[in-house]
C-alpha positions as CSV (number, residue, x, y, z in Angstrom):
1,M,-140.5,88.1,67.2
2,K,-137.3,89.6,67.8
3,S,-137.8,91.3,64.2
4,I,-141.3,92.8,65.4
5,D,-139.4,94.3,68.0
6,L,-136.4,95.3,65.7
7,N,-139.0,96.9,63.6
8,S,-140.9,98.8,66.3
9,D,-137.7,99.9,67.8
10,L,-136.5,101.4,64.7
11,G,-139.8,102.8,64.3
12,E,-139.9,104.8,67.6
13,R,-136.4,105.4,66.4
14,F,-137.5,107.1,63.0
15,G,-140.1,108.8,64.5
16,A,-137.8,110.7,66.7
17,W,-135.3,111.6,64.1
18,R,-137.8,112.9,62.4
19,R,-139.1,115.3,65.5
20,W,-135.5,115.8,65.9
21,M,-134.7,117.2,62.7
22,F,-138.0,119.1,62.1
23,V,-137.1,121.1,65.4
24,N,-133.7,121.4,64.5
25,S,-134.6,122.6,61.1
26,H,-137.2,125.2,62.5
27,A,-135.4,126.7,65.3
28,S,-132.2,127.0,62.1
29,K,-134.7,129.1,60.3
30,T,-136.0,131.6,63.1
31,V,-132.8,131.9,65.3
32,P,-130.2,132.9,62.9
33,T,-132.6,135.5,61.6
34,E,-131.0,138.5,63.5
35,L,-127.8,137.4,63.2
36,E,-128.2,137.4,58.9
37,T,-130.4,140.6,58.7
38,P,-128.2,143.4,58.1
39,A,-127.8,146.1,60.9
C-alpha cells in the first residue's frame, strides 16, 4: 500500500517538475529575446 502511494506521489511530483521545466524553458526562450537582440 505505502509503495503504491509513494509511486503515485512521485508521479505527481515528476509531472509537476516536467510542467515547471517546460514553462521555465519556454519563458527563458521568449523573455530574454529583446535583451539579446542588439539595440
